[in-house]
C-alpha positions in Angstrom: 4.4 -43.9 -3.7 6.7 -41.1 -2.5 8.8 -38.9 -4.8 11.5 -36.5 -3.9 11.3 -33.3 -6.0 14.7 -31.7 -6.0 14.6 -28.0 -6.8 17.6 -26.7 -8.7 18.1 -23.0 -9.5 21.0 -20.7 -10.2 21.8 -18.9 -6.9 23.3 -16.0 -8.9 19.9 -15.5 -10.7 18.1 -15.8 -7.4 20.4 -13.3 -5.7 19.9 -10.9 -8.7 16.1 -10.8 -8.2 14.5 -7.9 -6.5 13.2 -8.5 -3.0 9.7 -8.0 -4.3 10.1 -10.7 -6.9 11.5 -13.1 -4.4 8.6 -12.4 -2.0 6.1 -13.1 -4.9 7.8 -16.5 -5.4 7.7 -17.3 -1.7 4.0 -16.4 -1.7 3.4 -18.9 -4.5 5.2 -21.6 -2.5 3.1 -20.7 0.6 -0.1 -21.2 -1.5 1.0 -24.4 -3.1 2.1 -26.2 0.0 -1.2 -26.0 1.9 -3.1 -27.0 -1.2 -1.0 -30.2 -1.7 -1.1 -30.9 2.1 -4.9 -30.7 2.0 -4.9 -33.3 -0.8 -2.6 -35.6 1.2 0.2 -35.2 -1.3 2.7 -33.0 0.6 4.9 -35.0 3.0 7.5 -32.4 3.7 10.1 -30.0 2.2 12.5 -27.2 3.0 14.5 -24.5 1.4 18.2 -25.0 1.8 20.9 -22.5 2.8 23.1 -21.2 0.0 25.6 -23.6 -1.5 28.5 -21.6 0.2 27.3 -23.1 3.5 27.7 -26.7 2.2 30.3 -29.2 3.5 31.1 -32.3 1.5 32.1 -35.6 3.2 33.8 -38.5 1.5 35.6 -41.6 2.6 38.4 -42.9 0.3 40.6 -45.8 1.2 39.4 -45.6 4.8 40.3 -41.9 5.1 37.7 -39.2 5.8 37.9 -36.2 3.5 35.9 -33.2 4.5 35.8 -30.1 2.2 34.0 -26.9 2.2 31.5 -26.3 -0.5 29.4 -28.6 -2.8 30.7 -31.7 -4.5 30.7 -30.3 -8.0 30.5 -26.9 -9.7 27.3 -26.6 -11.6 25.2 -23.8 -13.2 22.2 -24.7 -11.0 22.4 -25.5 -7.3 20.1 -27.6 -5.1 18.0 -25.0 -3.3 15.3 -27.1 -1.7 13.0 -30.1 -2.0 9.5 -31.3 -1.7 8.7 -34.9 -0.6 5.3 -35.8 -2.1 3.0 -38.7 -2.2 1.8 -39.4 -5.7 0.0 -42.4 -7.4 2.6 -42.5 -10.2 5.4 -40.6 -12.0 2.9 -38.7 -14.1 1.2 -37.3 -11.0 4.6 -36.5 -9.4 5.6 -34.7 -12.6 2.4 -32.7 -12.6 3.2 -31.5 -9.1 6.8 -30.7 -10.0 5.7 -28.5 -12.9 3.6 -26.4 -10.4 6.6 -25.7 -8.2 7.6 -22.0 -8.8 11.3 -22.9 -9.2 10.5 -24.9 -12.3 10.0 -21.7 -14.3 13.6 -20.5 -13.9 15.4 -23.7 -12.8 14.7 -27.4 -12.9 12.9 -30.0 -10.7 14.5 -33.5 -10.6 11.9 -36.1 -9.8 13.1 -39.2 -8.0 11.1 -42.1 -6.6 11.9 -42.9 -3.0 12.8 -46.6 -2.3 10.1 -48.0 0.0 11.4 -49.2 3.3 
């Protein structure tokens, strides 16, 4: 079964980190991804641009509403995602807790509806 692991973190905290600290975290991601890929568990994933680049689209009563920015103000922003293959929720959660962003943010684990 596939699970989407949504990586949330405070952009302000990320921006406040030193470049060396950010590079260490990127290194951890670059070590985790090939390991999961070799186990057939990593399907895909990407880091997202900052929330300031977001545009939100809505349709209300047949009218398109396009606004700059995210849908809602929150303390943590969606910064990226992993799409993984896991036998069950427990395995997906085990993978989620290995994502470096889990130490300072949160990982939302959601099963993907099979098509």
